[in-house]
C-alpha positions as YAML, in Angstrom:
chain: A
units: angstrom
residues:
- id: 1
  name: UNK
  ca: [0.08, -0.04, 0.11]
- id: 2
  name: UNK
  ca: [1.24, 3.56, -1.02]
- id: 3
  name: UNK
  ca: [2.04, 6.10, 1.85]
- id: 4
  name: UNK
  ca: [-0.58, 8.40, 0.42]
- id: 5
  name: UNK
  ca: [-3.07, 5.57, 0.57]
- id: 6
  name: UNK
  ca: [-2.11, 4.76, 4.06]
- id: 7
  name: UNK
  ca: [-2.69, 8.19, 5.18]
- id: 8
  name: UNK
  ca: [-6.09, 8.45, 3.57]
- id: 9
  name: UNK
  ca: [-6.93, 5.20, 5.15]
- id: 10
  name: UNK
  ca: [-5.56, 6.52, 8.44]
- id: 11
  name: UNK
  ca: [-7.65, 9.88, 8.25]
- id: 12
  name: UNK
  ca: [-10.71, 8.15, 7.31]
- id: 13
  name: UNK
  ca: [-10.59, 5.77, 10.07]
- id: 14
  name: UNK
  ca: [-9.63, 8.72, 12.37]
- id: 15
  name: UNK
  ca: [-12.73, 10.68, 11.14]
- id: 16
  name: UNK
  ca: [-15.03, 7.85, 11.41]
- id: 17
  name: UNK
  ca: [-13.81, 7.47, 14.95]
- id: 18
  name: UNK
  ca: [-14.66, 10.94, 15.87]
- id: 19
  name: UNK
  ca: [-17.87, 10.92, 14.15]
- id: 20
  name: UNK
  ca: [-18.89, 7.65, 15.86]
- id: 21
  name: UNK
  ca: [-17.97, 9.40, 19.34]
- id: 22
  name: UNK
  ca: [-20.06, 12.60, 18.44]
- id: 23
  name: UNK
  ca: [-23.07, 10.29, 17.54]
- id: 24
  name: UNK
  ca: [-22.67, 7.82, 20.37]
- id: 25
  name: UNK
  ca: [-22.24, 4.92, 18.18]
- id: 26
  name: UNK
  ca: [-21.60, 2.53, 20.83]
- id: 27
  name: UNK
  ca: [-25.01, 2.72, 21.82]
- id: 28
  name: UNK
  ca: [-26.53, 2.50, 18.11]
- id: 29
  name: UNK
  ca: [-24.46, -0.42, 17.57]
- id: 30
  name: UNK
  ca: [-25.64, -2.19, 20.60]
- id: 31
  name: UNK
  ca: [-29.25, -1.65, 19.68]
- id: 32
  name: UNK
  ca: [-28.51, -2.68, 16.14]
- id: 33
  name: UNK
  ca: [-26.80, -5.70, 17.21]
- id: 34
  name: UNK
  ca: [-30.03, -6.58, 19.63]
- id: 35
  name: UNK
  ca: [-32.63, -5.83, 16.81]
- id: 36
  name: UNK
  ca: [-30.44, -7.79, 14.03]
- id: 37
  name: UNK
  ca: [-30.43, -11.09, 16.19]
- id: 38
  name: UNK
  ca: [-26.52, -11.28, 16.19]
- id: 39
  name: UNK
  ca: [-25.72, -9.52, 19.59]
- id: 40
  name: UNK
  ca: [-24.85, -13.01, 21.21]
- id: 41
  name: UNK
  ca: [-22.67, -13.88, 18.33]
- id: 42
  name: UNK
  ca: [-20.38, -10.85, 18.05]
- id: 43
  name: UNK
  ca: [-18.58, -8.96, 20.66]
- id: 44
  name: UNK
  ca: [-17.52, -5.55, 19.95]
- id: 45
  name: UNK
  ca: [-15.46, -3.59, 22.24]
- id: 46
  name: UNK
  ca: [-14.58, 0.25, 22.15]
- id: 47
  name: UNK
  ca: [-11.10, 1.06, 23.45]
- id: 48
  name: UNK
  ca: [-9.68, 4.50, 24.12]
- id: 49
  name: UNK
  ca: [-6.37, 4.92, 22.58]
- id: 50
  name: UNK
  ca: [-3.92, 7.89, 23.33]
- id: 51
  name: UNK
  ca: [-3.89, 10.91, 20.86]
- id: 52
  name: UNK
  ca: [-0.36, 9.80, 19.96]
- id: 53
  name: UNK
  ca: [0.65, 6.36, 20.20]
- id: 54
  name: UNK
  ca: [3.51, 5.26, 18.15]
- id: 55
  name: UNK
  ca: [2.60, 1.66, 18.86]
- id: 56
  name: UNK
  ca: [-0.35, 2.02, 16.54]
- id: 57
  name: UNK
  ca: [0.97, 4.16, 13.95]
- id: 58
  name: UNK
  ca: [2.06, 2.12, 10.81]
- id: 59
  name: UNK
  ca: [4.27, 4.98, 9.98]
- id: 60
  name: UNK
  ca: [6.47, 4.47, 13.15]
- id: 61
  name: UNK
  ca: [6.70, 0.71, 11.63]
- id: 62
  name: UNK
  ca: [7.90, 1.95, 8.12]
- id: 63
  name: UNK
  ca: [10.25, 4.22, 9.49]
- id: 64
  name: UNK
  ca: [11.71, 1.66, 11.72]
- id: 65
  name: UNK
  ca: [11.97, -0.73, 8.69]
- id: 66
  name: UNK
  ca: [13.54, 1.90, 6.35]
- id: 67
  name: UNK
  ca: [16.24, 2.73, 9.03]
- id: 68
  name: UNK
  ca: [17.07, -1.13, 9.57]
- id: 69
  name: UNK
  ca: [17.10, -1.80, 5.55]
- id: 70
  name: UNK
  ca: [18.94, 1.51, 4.50]
- id: 71
  name: UNK
  ca: [20.76, 3.32, 7.48]
- id: 72
  name: UNK
  ca: [21.47, 0.54, 10.07]
- id: 73
  name: UNK
  ca: [24.68, -0.72, 8.57]
- id: 74
  name: UNK
  ca: [26.32, 2.71, 7.69]
- id: 75
  name: UNK
  ca: [29.75, 3.68, 9.03]
- id: 76
  name: UNK
  ca: [29.69, 6.08, 11.94]
- id: 77
  name: UNK
  ca: [31.57, 8.83, 10.08]
- id: 78
  name: UNK
  ca: [28.89, 8.91, 7.22]
- id: 79
  name: UNK
  ca: [28.08, 12.10, 5.70]
- id: 80
  name: UNK
  ca: [24.74, 13.62, 4.92]
- id: 81
  name: UNK
  ca: [25.29, 13.70, 1.31]
- id: 82
  name: UNK
  ca: [25.89, 9.69, 1.46]
- id: 83
  name: UNK
  ca: [22.44, 9.35, 3.50]
- id: 84
  name: UNK
  ca: [20.51, 11.31, 1.01]
- id: 85
  name: UNK
  ca: [22.11, 9.10, -1.82]
- id: 86
  name: UNK
  ca: [21.12, 5.90, 0.33]
- id: 87
  name: UNK
  ca: [17.71, 7.34, 0.42]
- id: 88
  name: UNK
  ca: [16.93, 8.63, -3.14]
- id: 89
  name: UNK
  ca: [15.05, 5.69, -4.10]
- id: 90
  name: UNK
  ca: [12.79, 6.07, -0.92]
- id: 91
  name: UNK
  ca: [12.22, 9.95, -1.88]
- id: 92
  name: UNK
  ca: [11.56, 8.89, -5.56]
- id: 93
  name: UNK
  ca: [8.84, 6.30, -4.23]
- id: 94
  name: UNK
  ca: [7.33, 8.91, -1.86]
- id: 95
  name: UNK
  ca: [6.96, 11.60, -4.63]
- id: 96
  name: UNK
  ca: [5.69, 9.23, -7.46]
- id: 97
  name: UNK
  ca: [2.28, 9.27, -5.93]
...
């Protein structure tokens, strides 16, 4: 999945959660599950997550993998220019969308 697509999905989910909180979706969902007869077959749990949580942020994992793949084995005296050269293909991929 491309970075922009990930951002779009993350933004959509964040907006959905915000709207769900405003509209008291938890109660509406519970009511719907009861009337549809599937409340006993399905458990839905809403959990609070902090505003910033790197464990739930896909970008944090991507950055970690990028560091491991591209930067981890560089020498300690590497220059910024060498790092930029190492990351050229990543910049191309990010700008190609």
